[in-house]
Structure formats: C-alpha cells, structure tokens
CHARMM-style PDB file with segment names, atoms N, HN, CA, C and O in Angstrom:
ATOM      1  N   MET     1      -9.891  21.990 -23.603  1.00  0.00      PROA
ATOM      2  CA  MET     1      -9.831  20.991 -22.549  1.00  0.00      PROA
ATOM      3  C   MET     1     -10.017  21.650 -21.187  1.00  0.00      PROA
ATOM      4  O   MET     1      -9.138  22.373 -20.718  1.00  0.00      PROA
ATOM      5  N   LEU     2     -11.127  21.408 -20.573  1.00  0.00      PROA
ATOM      6  HN  LEU     2     -11.841  20.821 -20.955  1.00  0.00      PROA
ATOM      7  CA  LEU     2     -11.399  21.980 -19.257  1.00  0.00      PROA
ATOM      8  C   LEU     2     -11.225  20.976 -18.135  1.00  0.00      PROA
ATOM      9  O   LEU     2     -10.959  21.345 -16.991  1.00  0.00      PROA
ATOM     10  N   ASP     3     -11.377  19.703 -18.471  1.00  0.00      PROA
ATOM     11  HN  ASP     3     -11.593  19.404 -19.400  1.00  0.00      PROA
ATOM     12  CA  ASP     3     -11.213  18.674 -17.436  1.00  0.00      PROA
ATOM     13  C   ASP     3      -9.748  18.476 -17.124  1.00  0.00      PROA
ATOM     14  O   ASP     3      -8.900  18.557 -18.012  1.00  0.00      PROA
ATOM     15  N   GLU     4      -9.449  18.215 -15.862  1.00  0.00      PROA
ATOM     16  HN  GLU     4     -10.139  18.149 -15.141  1.00  0.00      PROA
ATOM     17  CA  GLU     4      -8.094  17.973 -15.437  1.00  0.00      PROA
ATOM     18  C   GLU     4      -7.964  16.585 -14.872  1.00  0.00      PROA
ATOM     19  O   GLU     4      -8.937  16.026 -14.367  1.00  0.00      PROA
ATOM     20  N   LYS     5      -6.774  16.016 -14.949  1.00  0.00      PROA
ATOM     21  HN  LYS     5      -5.984  16.470 -15.360  1.00  0.00      PROA
ATOM     22  CA  LYS     5      -6.488  14.747 -14.342  1.00  0.00      PROA
ATOM     23  C   LYS     5      -5.012  14.758 -13.937  1.00  0.00      PROA
ATOM     24  O   LYS     5      -4.217  15.549 -14.446  1.00  0.00      PROA
ATOM     25  N   THR     6      -4.673  13.875 -13.023  1.00  0.00      PROA
ATOM     26  HN  THR     6      -5.319  13.233 -12.610  1.00  0.00      PROA
ATOM     27  CA  THR     6      -3.289  13.800 -12.599  1.00  0.00      PROA
ATOM     28  C   THR     6      -2.452  13.158 -13.700  1.00  0.00      PROA
ATOM     29  O   THR     6      -2.984  12.440 -14.548  1.00  0.00      PROA
ATOM     30  N   TRP     7      -1.156  13.411 -13.692  1.00  0.00      PROA
ATOM     31  HN  TRP     7      -0.724  13.994 -13.004  1.00  0.00      PROA
ATOM     32  CA  TRP     7      -0.267  12.952 -14.755  1.00  0.00      PROA
ATOM     33  C   TRP     7      -0.268  11.424 -14.883  1.00  0.00      PROA
ATOM     34  O   TRP     7      -0.143  10.895 -15.988  1.00  0.00      PROA
ATOM     35  N   TYR     8      -0.407  10.719 -13.763  1.00  0.00      PROA
ATOM     36  HN  TYR     8      -0.508  11.148 -12.866  1.00  0.00      PROA
ATOM     37  CA  TYR     8      -0.318   9.256 -13.823  1.00  0.00      PROA
ATOM     38  C   TYR     8      -1.591   8.602 -14.341  1.00  0.00      PROA
ATOM     39  O   TYR     8      -1.618   7.383 -14.508  1.00  0.00      PROA
ATOM     40  N   ARG     9      -2.638   9.363 -14.599  1.00  0.00      PROA
ATOM     41  HN  ARG     9      -2.617  10.354 -14.463  1.00  0.00      PROA
ATOM     42  CA  ARG     9      -3.863   8.865 -15.201  1.00  0.00      PROA
ATOM     43  C   ARG     9      -3.895   9.085 -16.703  1.00  0.00      PROA
ATOM     44  O   ARG     9      -4.882   8.768 -17.367  1.00  0.00      PROA
ATOM     45  N   SER    10      -2.818   9.626 -17.229  1.00  0.00      PROA
ATOM     46  HN  SER    10      -2.016   9.883 -16.690  1.00  0.00      PROA
ATOM     47  CA  SER    10      -2.750   9.958 -18.648  1.00  0.00      PROA
ATOM     48  C   SER    10      -2.220   8.776 -19.472  1.00  0.00      PROA
ATOM     49  O   SER    10      -1.104   8.311 -19.242  1.00  0.00      PROA
ATOM     50  N   LYS    11      -3.008   8.297 -20.417  1.00  0.00      PROA
ATOM     51  HN  LYS    11      -3.915   8.674 -20.604  1.00  0.00      PROA
ATOM     52  CA  LYS    11      -2.556   7.228 -21.294  1.00  0.00      PROA
ATOM     53  C   LYS    11      -1.409   7.705 -22.198  1.00  0.00      PROA
ATOM     54  O   LYS    11      -0.566   6.907 -22.608  1.00  0.00      PROA
ATOM     55  N   THR    12      -1.382   8.989 -22.502  1.00  0.00      PROA
ATOM     56  HN  THR    12      -2.067   9.637 -22.170  1.00  0.00      PROA
ATOM     57  CA  THR    12      -0.296   9.531 -23.313  1.00  0.00      PROA
ATOM     58  C   THR    12       1.044   9.446 -22.591  1.00  0.00      PROA
ATOM     59  O   THR    12       2.062   9.079 -23.178  1.00  0.00      PROA
ATOM     60  N   ILE    13       1.022   9.793 -21.307  1.00  0.00      PROA
ATOM     61  HN  ILE    13       0.195  10.092 -20.830  1.00  0.00      PROA
ATOM     62  CA  ILE    13       2.269   9.678 -20.509  1.00  0.00      PROA
ATOM     63  C   ILE    13       2.728   8.228 -20.458  1.00  0.00      PROA
ATOM     64  O   ILE    13       3.905   7.941 -20.678  1.00  0.00      PROA
ATOM     65  N   TRP    14       1.801   7.302 -20.166  1.00  0.00      PROA
ATOM     66  HN  TRP    14       0.845   7.535 -19.987  1.00  0.00      PROA
ATOM     67  CA  TRP    14       2.192   5.884 -20.078  1.00  0.00      PROA
ATOM     68  C   TRP    14       2.589   5.332 -21.423  1.00  0.00      PROA
ATOM     69  O   TRP    14       3.456   4.461 -21.499  1.00  0.00      PROA
ATOM     70  N   GLY    15       1.977   5.816 -22.488  1.00  0.00      PROA
ATOM     71  HN  GLY    15       1.273   6.523 -22.425  1.00  0.00      PROA
ATOM     72  CA  GLY    15       2.404   5.428 -23.835  1.00  0.00      PROA
ATOM     73  C   GLY    15       3.838   5.836 -24.088  1.00  0.00      PROA
ATOM     74  O   GLY    15       4.619   5.080 -24.665  1.00  0.00      PROA
ATOM     75  N   GLY    16       4.181   7.039 -23.652  1.00  0.00      PROA
ATOM     76  HN  GLY    16       3.546   7.653 -23.183  1.00  0.00      PROA
ATOM     77  CA  GLY    16       5.546   7.531 -23.784  1.00  0.00      PROA
ATOM     78  C   GLY    16       6.534   6.718 -22.944  1.00  0.00      PROA
ATOM     79  O   GLY    16       7.643   6.419 -23.389  1.00  0.00      PROA
ATOM     80  N   VAL    17       6.121   6.368 -21.736  1.00  0.00      PROA
ATOM     81  HN  VAL    17       5.221   6.611 -21.375  1.00  0.00      PROA
ATOM     82  CA  VAL    17       6.983   5.544 -20.857  1.00  0.00      PROA
ATOM     83  C   VAL    17       7.200   4.183 -21.486  1.00  0.00      PROA
ATOM     84  O   VAL    17       8.323   3.680 -21.498  1.00  0.00      PROA
ATOM     85  N   VAL    18       6.133   3.571 -22.013  1.00  0.00      PROA
ATOM     86  HN  VAL    18       5.220   3.979 -22.003  1.00  0.00      PROA
ATOM     87  CA  VAL    18       6.267   2.256 -22.660  1.00  0.00      PROA
ATOM     88  C   VAL    18       7.139   2.360 -23.918  1.00  0.00      PROA
ATOM     89  O   VAL    18       7.959   1.480 -24.176  1.00  0.00      PROA
ATOM     90  N   ALA    19       6.966   3.422 -24.694  1.00  0.00      PROA
ATOM     91  HN  ALA    19       6.299   4.137 -24.485  1.00  0.00      PROA
ATOM     92  CA  ALA    19       7.787   3.617 -25.890  1.00  0.00      PROA
ATOM     93  C   ALA    19       9.267   3.748 -25.514  1.00  0.00      PROA
ATOM     94  O   ALA    19      10.135   3.164 -26.163  1.00  0.00      PROA
ATOM     95  N   LEU    20       9.540   4.516 -24.467  1.00  0.00      PROA
ATOM     96  HN  LEU    20       8.835   4.991 -23.940  1.00  0.00      PROA
ATOM     97  CA  LEU    20      10.902   4.658 -23.998  1.00  0.00      PROA
ATOM     98  C   LEU    20      11.466   3.313 -23.521  1.00  0.00      PROA
ATOM     99  O   LEU    20      12.593   2.939 -23.843  1.00  0.00      PROA
ATOM    100  N   GLY    21      10.638   2.599 -22.740  1.00  0.00      PROA
ATOM    101  HN  GLY    21       9.722   2.902 -22.478  1.00  0.00      PROA
ATOM    102  CA  GLY    21      11.066   1.277 -22.260  1.00  0.00      PROA
ATOM    103  C   GLY    21      11.305   0.325 -23.419  1.00  0.00      PROA
ATOM    104  O   GLY    21      12.267  -0.442 -23.387  1.00  0.00      PROA
ATOM    105  N   ALA    22      10.454   0.353 -24.449  1.00  0.00      PROA
ATOM    106  HN  ALA    22       9.673   0.976 -24.475  1.00  0.00      PROA
ATOM    107  CA  ALA    22      10.649  -0.518 -25.616  1.00  0.00      PROA
ATOM    108  C   ALA    22      11.921  -0.161 -26.351  1.00  0.00      PROA
ATOM    109  O   ALA    22      12.645  -1.042 -26.814  1.00  0.00      PROA
ATOM    110  N   ALA    23      12.199   1.139 -26.461  1.00  0.00      PROA
ATOM    111  HN  ALA    23      11.610   1.855 -26.085  1.00  0.00      PROA
ATOM    112  CA  ALA    23      13.419   1.569 -27.132  1.00  0.00      PROA
ATOM    113  C   ALA    23      14.639   1.121 -26.372  1.00  0.00      PROA
ATOM    114  O   ALA    23      15.603   0.639 -26.966  1.00  0.00      PROA
ATOM    115  N   LEU    24      14.609   1.275 -25.039  1.00  0.00      PROA
ATOM    116  HN  LEU    24      13.826   1.667 -24.556  1.00  0.00      PROA
ATOM    117  CA  LEU    24      15.733   0.830 -24.213  1.00  0.00      PROA
ATOM    118  C   LEU    24      15.885  -0.696 -24.270  1.00  0.00      PROA
ATOM    119  O   LEU    24      16.999  -1.216 -24.323  1.00  0.00      PROA
ATOM    120  N   ALA    25      14.760  -1.397 -24.257  1.00  0.00      PROA
ATOM    121  HN  ALA    25      13.854  -0.974 -24.214  1.00  0.00      PROA
ATOM    122  CA  ALA    25      14.796  -2.870 -24.344  1.00  0.00      PROA
ATOM    123  C   ALA    25      15.398  -3.287 -25.697  1.00  0.00      PROA
ATOM    124  O   ALA    25      16.177  -4.237 -25.771  1.00  0.00      PROA
ATOM    125  N   GLY    26      15.027  -2.570 -26.754  1.00  0.00      PROA
ATOM    126  HN  GLY    26      14.394  -1.799 -26.694  1.00  0.00      PROA
ATOM    127  CA  GLY    26      15.562  -2.876 -28.081  1.00  0.00      PROA
ATOM    128  C   GLY    26      17.085  -2.740 -28.149  1.00  0.00      PROA
ATOM    129  O   GLY    26      17.747  -3.438 -28.916  1.00  0.00      PROA
ATOM    130  N   MET    27      17.621  -1.843 -27.346  1.00  0.00      PROA
ATOM    131  HN  MET    27      17.083  -1.276 -26.723  1.00  0.00      PROA
ATOM    132  CA  MET    27      19.079  -1.692 -27.305  1.00  0.00      PROA
ATOM    133  C   MET    27      19.748  -2.928 -26.731  1.00  0.00      PROA
ATOM    134  O   MET    27      20.926  -3.182 -26.982  1.00  0.00      PROA
ATOM    135  N   PHE    28      18.989  -3.696 -25.957  1.00  0.00      PROA
ATOM    136  HN  PHE    28      18.032  -3.489 -25.753  1.00  0.00      PROA
ATOM    137  CA  PHE    28      19.525  -4.898 -25.349  1.00  0.00      PROA
ATOM    138  C   PHE    28      19.018  -6.167 -26.032  1.00  0.00      PROA
ATOM    139  O   PHE    28      19.166  -7.268 -25.500  1.00  0.00      PROA
ATOM    140  N   GLY    29      18.415  -6.005 -27.222  1.00  0.00      PROA
ATOM    141  HN  GLY    29      18.294  -5.111 -27.654  1.00  0.00      PROA
ATOM    142  CA  GLY    29      18.006  -7.147 -28.010  1.00  0.00      PROA
ATOM    143  C   GLY    29      16.587  -7.644 -27.748  1.00  0.00      PROA
ATOM    144  O   GLY    29      16.179  -8.647 -28.334  1.00  0.00      PROA
ATOM    145  N   VAL    30      15.841  -6.988 -26.903  1.00  0.00      PROA
ATOM    146  HN  VAL    30      16.173  -6.174 -26.427  1.00  0.00      PROA
ATOM    147  CA  VAL    30      14.446  -7.409 -26.610  1.00  0.00      PROA
ATOM    148  C   VAL    30      13.533  -6.581 -27.505  1.00  0.00      PROA
ATOM    149  O   VAL    30      13.593  -5.352 -27.490  1.00  0.00      PROA
ATOM    150  N   ARG    31      12.691  -7.250 -28.283  1.00  0.00      PROA
ATOM    151  HN  ARG    31      12.643  -8.249 -28.296  1.00  0.00      PROA
ATOM    152  CA  ARG    31      11.799  -6.556 -29.206  1.00  0.00      PROA
ATOM    153  C   ARG    31      10.366  -6.547 -28.670  1.00  0.00      PROA
ATOM    154  O   ARG    31       9.854  -7.592 -28.269  1.00  0.00      PROA
ATOM    155  N   ILE    32       9.717  -5.386 -28.658  1.00  0.00      PROA
ATOM    156  HN  ILE    32      10.134  -4.537 -28.984  1.00  0.00      PROA
ATOM    157  CA  ILE    32       8.313  -5.247 -28.250  1.00  0.00      PROA
ATOM    158  C   ILE    32       7.571  -4.631 -29.437  1.00  0.00      PROA
ATOM    159  O   ILE    32       7.879  -3.518 -29.862  1.00  0.00      PROA
ATOM    160  N   ASP    33       6.595  -5.364 -29.966  1.00  0.00      PROA
ATOM    161  HN  ASP    33       6.345  -6.268 -29.621  1.00  0.00      PROA
ATOM    162  CA  ASP    33       5.860  -4.835 -31.142  1.00  0.00      PROA
ATOM    163  C   ASP    33       4.870  -3.768 -30.711  1.00  0.00      PROA
ATOM    164  O   ASP    33       4.600  -3.599 -29.522  1.00  0.00      PROA
ATOM    165  N   ALA    34       4.323  -3.041 -31.701  1.00  0.00      PROA
ATOM    166  HN  ALA    34       4.543  -3.179 -32.667  1.00  0.00      PROA
ATOM    167  CA  ALA    34       3.417  -1.909 -31.430  1.00  0.00      PROA
ATOM    168  C   ALA    34       2.171  -2.326 -30.686  1.00  0.00      PROA
ATOM    169  O   ALA    34       1.706  -1.607 -29.802  1.00  0.00      PROA
ATOM    170  N   ALA    35       1.611  -3.507 -31.039  1.00  0.00      PROA
ATOM    171  HN  ALA    35       1.990  -4.092 -31.757  1.00  0.00      PROA
ATOM    172  CA  ALA    35       0.380  -3.958 -30.385  1.00  0.00      PROA
ATOM    173  C   ALA    35       0.617  -4.224 -28.913  1.00  0.00      PROA
ATOM    174  O   ALA    35      -0.190  -3.831 -28.071  1.00  0.00      PROA
ATOM    175  N   THR    36       1.725  -4.893 -28.593  1.00  0.00      PROA
ATOM    176  HN  THR    36       2.381  -5.212 -29.277  1.00  0.00      PROA
ATOM    177  CA  THR    36       2.075  -5.178 -27.200  1.00  0.00      PROA
ATOM    178  C   THR    36       2.335  -3.896 -26.445  1.00  0.00      PROA
ATOM    179  O   THR    36       1.913  -3.753 -25.297  1.00  0.00      PROA
ATOM    180  N   GLY    37       3.022  -2.963 -27.073  1.00  0.00      PROA
ATOM    181  HN  GLY    37       3.364  -3.079 -28.005  1.00  0.00      PROA
ATOM    182  CA  GLY    37       3.291  -1.660 -26.454  1.00  0.00      PROA
ATOM    183  C   GLY    37       2.008  -0.928 -26.133  1.00  0.00      PROA
ATOM    184  O   GLY    37       1.874  -0.349 -25.055  1.00  0.00      PROA
ATOM    185  N   GLY    38       1.065  -0.948 -27.058  1.00  0.00      PROA
ATOM    186  HN  GLY    38       1.174  -1.418 -27.933  1.00  0.00      PROA
ATOM    187  CA  GLY    38      -0.239  -0.311 -26.824  1.00  0.00      PROA
ATOM    188  C   GLY    38      -1.004  -0.965 -25.683  1.00  0.00      PROA
ATOM    189  O   GLY    38      -1.624  -0.286 -24.864  1.00  0.00      PROA
ATOM    190  N   ASP    39      -0.954  -2.297 -25.639  1.00  0.00      PROA
ATOM    191  HN  ASP    39      -0.451  -2.849 -26.304  1.00  0.00      PROA
ATOM    192  CA  ASP    39      -1.607  -3.022 -24.542  1.00  0.00      PROA
ATOM    193  C   ASP    39      -0.979  -2.678 -23.198  1.00  0.00      PROA
ATOM    194  O   ASP    39      -1.687  -2.504 -22.206  1.00  0.00      PROA
ATOM    195  N   LEU    40       0.336  -2.582 -23.163  1.00  0.00      PROA
ATOM    196  HN  LEU    40       0.911  -2.723 -23.969  1.00  0.00      PROA
ATOM    197  CA  LEU    40       1.021  -2.214 -21.928  1.00  0.00      PROA
ATOM    198  C   LEU    40       0.628  -0.805 -21.481  1.00  0.00      PROA
ATOM    199  O   LEU    40       0.355  -0.586 -20.301  1.00  0.00      PROA
ATOM    200  N   ALA    41       0.597   0.151 -22.415  1.00  0.00      PROA
ATOM    201  HN  ALA    41       0.819  -0.027 -23.374  1.00  0.00      PROA
ATOM    202  CA  ALA    41       0.264   1.539 -22.076  1.00  0.00      PROA
ATOM    203  C   ALA    41      -1.134   1.609 -21.532  1.00  0.00      PROA
ATOM    204  O   ALA    41      -1.393   2.417 -20.640  1.00  0.00      PROA
ATOM    205  N   ALA    42      -2.058   0.796 -22.029  1.00  0.00      PROA
ATOM    206  HN  ALA    42      -1.848   0.140 -22.754  1.00  0.00      PROA
ATOM    207  CA  ALA    42      -3.428   0.813 -21.537  1.00  0.00      PROA
ATOM    208  C   ALA    42      -3.566   0.137 -20.178  1.00  0.00      PROA
ATOM    209  O   ALA    42      -4.408   0.528 -19.369  1.00  0.00      PROA
ATOM    210  N   ALA    43      -2.736  -0.884 -19.924  1.00  0.00      PROA
ATOM    211  HN  ALA    43      -2.052  -1.202 -20.580  1.00  0.00      PROA
ATOM    212  CA  ALA    43      -2.858  -1.672 -18.685  1.00  0.00      PROA
ATOM    213  C   ALA    43      -2.147  -1.032 -17.481  1.00  0.00      PROA
ATOM    214  O   ALA    43      -2.537  -1.278 -16.340  1.00  0.00      PROA
ATOM    215  N   ILE    44      -1.119  -0.223 -17.719  1.00  0.00      PROA
ATOM    216  HN  ILE    44      -0.803  -0.023 -18.646  1.00  0.00      PROA
ATOM    217  CA  ILE    44      -0.332   0.318 -16.607  1.00  0.00      PROA
ATOM    218  C   ILE    44      -1.165   1.186 -15.643  1.00  0.00      PROA
ATOM    219  O   ILE    44      -1.048   0.994 -14.433  1.00  0.00      PROA
ATOM    220  N   PRO    45      -1.988   2.114 -16.109  1.00  0.00      PROA
ATOM    221  CA  PRO    45      -2.774   2.929 -15.147  1.00  0.00      PROA
ATOM    222  C   PRO    45      -3.704   2.075 -14.312  1.00  0.00      PROA
ATOM    223  O   PRO    45      -3.887   2.352 -13.126  1.00  0.00      PROA
ATOM    224  N   ASP    46      -4.297   1.043 -14.894  1.00  0.00      PROA
ATOM    225  HN  ASP    46      -4.148   0.818 -15.857  1.00  0.00      PROA
ATOM    226  CA  ASP    46      -5.179   0.126 -14.129  1.00  0.00      PROA
ATOM    227  C   ASP    46      -4.391  -0.646 -13.084  1.00  0.00      PROA
ATOM    228  O   ASP    46      -4.849  -0.835 -11.957  1.00  0.00      PROA
ATOM    229  N   ALA    47      -3.209  -1.088 -13.469  1.00  0.00      PROA
ATOM    230  HN  ALA    47      -2.837  -0.935 -14.385  1.00  0.00      PROA
ATOM    231  CA  ALA    47      -2.364  -1.848 -12.514  1.00  0.00      PROA
ATOM    232  C   ALA    47      -1.931  -0.939 -11.355  1.00  0.00      PROA
ATOM    233  O   ALA    47      -1.892  -1.385 -10.208  1.00  0.00      PROA
ATOM    234  N   ILE    48      -1.610   0.309 -11.635  1.00  0.00      PROA
ATOM    235  HN  ILE    48      -1.642   0.672 -12.567  1.00  0.00      PROA
ATOM    236  CA  ILE    48      -1.205   1.231 -10.580  1.00  0.00      PROA
ATOM    237  C   ILE    48      -2.394   1.528  -9.656  1.00  0.00      PROA
ATOM    238  O   ILE    48      -2.223   1.617  -8.441  1.00  0.00      PROA
ATOM    239  N   ALA    49      -3.580   1.678 -10.218  1.00  0.00      PROA
ATOM    240  HN  ALA    49      -3.719   1.605 -11.205  1.00  0.00      PROA
ATOM    241  CA  ALA    49      -4.780   1.926  -9.399  1.00  0.00      PROA
ATOM    242  C   ALA    49      -5.034   0.714  -8.493  1.00  0.00      PROA
ATOM    243  O   ALA    49      -5.371   0.884  -7.321  1.00  0.00      PROA
ATOM    244  N   ALA    50      -4.877  -0.500  -9.018  1.00  0.00      PROA
ATOM    245  HN  ALA    50      -4.604  -0.638  -9.970  1.00  0.00      PROA
ATOM    246  CA  ALA    50      -5.061  -1.695  -8.214  1.00  0.00      PROA
ATOM    247  C   ALA    50      -4.002  -1.779  -7.108  1.00  0.00      PROA
ATOM    248  O   ALA    50      -4.319  -2.143  -5.975  1.00  0.00      PROA
ATOM    249  N   LEU    51      -2.779  -1.453  -7.423  1.00  0.00      PROA
ATOM    250  HN  LEU    51      -2.522  -1.158  -8.343  1.00  0.00      PROA
ATOM    251  CA  LEU    51      -1.709  -1.455  -6.415  1.00  0.00      PROA
ATOM    252  C   LEU    51      -2.021  -0.417  -5.321  1.00  0.00      PROA
ATOM    253  O   LEU    51      -1.815  -0.677  -4.136  1.00  0.00      PROA
ATOM    254  N   GLY    52      -2.508   0.736  -5.723  1.00  0.00      PROA
ATOM    255  HN  GLY    52      -2.675   0.948  -6.685  1.00  0.00      PROA
ATOM    256  CA  GLY    52      -2.873   1.757  -4.736  1.00  0.00      PROA
ATOM    257  C   GLY    52      -3.965   1.280  -3.795  1.00  0.00      PROA
ATOM    258  O   GLY    52      -3.928   1.569  -2.599  1.00  0.00      PROA
ATOM    259  N   ALA    53      -4.953   0.538  -4.339  1.00  0.00      PROA
ATOM    260  HN  ALA    53      -4.982   0.304  -5.311  1.00  0.00      PROA
ATOM    261  CA  ALA    53      -6.022   0.000  -3.513  1.00  0.00      PROA
ATOM    262  C   ALA    53      -5.469  -1.023  -2.496  1.00  0.00      PROA
ATOM    263  O   ALA    53      -5.877  -1.036  -1.334  1.00  0.00      PROA
ATOM    264  N   VAL    54      -4.567  -1.849  -2.940  1.00  0.00      PROA
ATOM    265  HN  VAL    54      -4.236  -1.838  -3.884  1.00  0.00      PROA
ATOM    266  CA  VAL    54      -3.954  -2.844  -2.045  1.00  0.00      PROA
ATOM    267  C   VAL    54      -3.184  -2.140  -0.941  1.00  0.00      PROA
ATOM    268  O   VAL    54      -3.301  -2.510   0.227  1.00  0.00      PROA
ATOM    269  N   VAL    55      -2.399  -1.131  -1.293  1.00  0.00      PROA
ATOM    270  HN  VAL    55      -2.303  -0.830  -2.241  1.00  0.00      PROA
ATOM    271  CA  VAL    55      -1.608  -0.400  -0.295  1.00  0.00      PROA
ATOM    272  C   VAL    55      -2.545   0.277   0.698  1.00  0.00      PROA
ATOM    273  O   VAL    55      -2.254   0.283   1.894  1.00  0.00      PROA
ATOM    274  N   ALA    56      -3.656   0.845   0.247  1.00  0.00      PROA
ATOM    275  HN  ALA    56      -3.893   0.840  -0.725  1.00  0.00      PROA
ATOM    276  CA  ALA    56      -4.621   1.493   1.166  1.00  0.00      PROA
ATOM    277  C   ALA    56      -5.228   0.472   2.121  1.00  0.00      PROA
ATOM    278  O   ALA    56      -5.343   0.741   3.316  1.00  0.00      PROA
ATOM    279  N   ILE    57      -5.611  -0.675   1.621  1.00  0.00      PROA
ATOM    280  HN  ILE    57      -5.517  -0.894   0.649  1.00  0.00      PROA
ATOM    281  CA  ILE    57      -6.183  -1.716   2.471  1.00  0.00      PROA
ATOM    282  C   ILE    57      -5.171  -2.216   3.479  1.00  0.00      PROA
ATOM    283  O   ILE    57      -5.489  -2.355   4.660  1.00  0.00      PROA
ATOM    284  N   LEU    58      -3.957  -2.488   3.031  1.00  0.00      PROA
ATOM    285  HN  LEU    58      -3.699  -2.375   2.071  1.00  0.00      PROA
ATOM    286  CA  LEU    58      -2.927  -2.958   3.964  1.00  0.00      PROA
ATOM    287  C   LEU    58      -2.604  -1.891   5.001  1.00  0.00      PROA
ATOM    288  O   LEU    58      -2.378  -2.198   6.171  1.00  0.00      PROA
ATOM    289  N   GLY    59      -2.583  -0.649   4.567  1.00  0.00      PROA
ATOM    290  HN  GLY    59      -2.766  -0.399   3.616  1.00  0.00      PROA
ATOM    291  CA  GLY    59      -2.332   0.460   5.522  1.00  0.00      PROA
ATOM    292  C   GLY    59      -3.412   0.550   6.579  1.00  0.00      PROA
ATOM    293  O   GLY    59      -3.115   0.797   7.748  1.00  0.00      PROA
ATOM    294  N   ARG    60      -4.673   0.351   6.184  1.00  0.00      PROA
ATOM    295  HN  ARG    60      -4.914   0.151   5.234  1.00  0.00      PROA
ATOM    296  CA  ARG    60      -5.776   0.374   7.151  1.00  0.00      PROA
ATOM    297  C   ARG    60      -5.668  -0.807   8.110  1.00  0.00      PROA
ATOM    298  O   ARG    60      -5.903  -0.659   9.309  1.00  0.00      PROA
ATOM    299  N   LEU    61      -5.313  -1.979   7.582  1.00  0.00      PROA
ATOM    300  HN  LEU    61      -5.122  -2.099   6.608  1.00  0.00      PROA
ATOM    301  CA  LEU    61      -5.184  -3.150   8.446  1.00  0.00      PROA
ATOM    302  C   LEU    61      -4.037  -3.013   9.437  1.00  0.00      PROA
ATOM    303  O   LEU    61      -4.116  -3.534  10.550  1.00  0.00      PROA
ATOM    304  N   ALA    62      -2.976  -2.322   9.047  1.00  0.00      PROA
ATOM    305  HN  ALA    62      -2.912  -1.899   8.143  1.00  0.00      PROA
ATOM    306  CA  ALA    62      -1.818  -2.156   9.923  1.00  0.00      PROA
ATOM    307  C   ALA    62      -1.960  -0.975  10.886  1.00  0.00      PROA
ATOM    308  O   ALA    62      -1.160  -0.833  11.810  1.00  0.00      PROA
ATOM    309  N   ALA    63      -2.964  -0.134  10.678  1.00  0.00      PROA
ATOM    310  HN  ALA    63      -3.614  -0.249   9.927  1.00  0.00      PROA
ATOM    311  CA  ALA    63      -3.153   1.057  11.514  1.00  0.00      PROA
ATOM    312  C   ALA    63      -3.465   0.671  12.960  1.00  0.00      PROA
ATOM    313  O   ALA    63      -4.101  -0.346  13.236  1.00  0.00      PROA
ATOM    314  N   ASP    64      -2.998   1.512  13.855  1.00  0.00      PROA
ATOM    315  HN  ASP    64      -2.481   2.338  13.630  1.00  0.00      PROA
ATOM    316  CA  ASP    64      -3.245   1.225  15.279  1.00  0.00      PROA
ATOM    317  C   ASP    64      -4.241   2.226  15.898  1.00  0.00      PROA
ATOM    318  O   ASP    64      -4.463   2.216  17.109  1.00  0.00      PROA
ATOM    319  N   ARG    65      -4.833   3.082  15.064  1.00  0.00      PROA
ATOM    320  HN  ARG    65      -4.653   3.090  14.081  1.00  0.00      PROA
ATOM    321  CA  ARG    65      -5.846   4.033  15.544  1.00  0.00      PROA
ATOM    322  C   ARG    65      -7.069   3.942  14.679  1.00  0.00      PROA
ATOM    323  O   ARG    65      -6.989   3.655  13.485  1.00  0.00      PROA
ATOM    324  N   ARG    66      -8.239   4.197  15.311  1.00  0.00      PROA
ATOM    325  HN  ARG    66      -8.305   4.430  16.281  1.00  0.00      PROA
ATOM    326  CA  ARG    66      -9.502   4.176  14.573  1.00  0.00      PROA
ATOM    327  C   ARG    66      -9.659   5.438  13.749  1.00  0.00      PROA
ATOM    328  O   ARG    66      -9.075   6.479  14.046  1.00  0.00      PROA
ATOM    329  N   ILE    67     -10.455   5.318  12.717  1.00  0.00      PROA
ATOM    330  HN  ILE    67     -10.930   4.472  12.475  1.00  0.00      PROA
ATOM    331  CA  ILE    67     -10.813   6.480  11.908  1.00  0.00      PROA
ATOM    332  C   ILE    67     -11.970   7.195  12.618  1.00  0.00      PROA
ATOM    333  O   ILE    67     -12.981   6.578  12.954  1.00  0.00      PROA
ATOM    334  N   ALA    68     -11.804   8.509  12.840  1.00  0.00      PROA
ATOM    335  HN  ALA    68     -10.982   9.010  12.567  1.00  0.00      PROA
ATOM    336  CA  ALA    68     -12.823   9.277  13.537  1.00  0.00      PROA
ATOM    337  C   ALA    68     -13.711  10.017  12.600  1.00  0.00      PROA
ATOM    338  OT1 ALA    68     -14.626  10.714  13.038  1.00  0.00      PROA
TER     339      ALA     68
END
C-alpha cells in the first residue's frame, strides 16, 4: 500500500465506529442489522465531506476580508 489517505476517509474506520455504535445501541435495546450498518459506514464519509463543504461556504460568506 503506497497510497495514503486521512483516517476519516477510511471506510474501515467508519465501519468500526458504526459497529461500536450498533453494539452500544444494542445495549439499550435498539437493533441495527448488518445491511443497515454497512449502509451507514458507507454514507458517513460522504456526509462529513458534504458538511465540510457547507462549513467552508458559510465561512467564506462570513469572512470580512478578501482572498488575495
């Protein structure tokens, strides 16, 4: 593996986060099946990228100085 990526772009990391969340939810009686967990793990990086784009746009709109 020569290519690098940041940790938050890793589907493996998000799969682990979703698995942990599903396990914790199961402790409180909420059940998440494997298909839903896989869908969540695939969707989270895209949702975070979209949120980052919104924050960047709002930051530019709120800025009081021009980009040079």
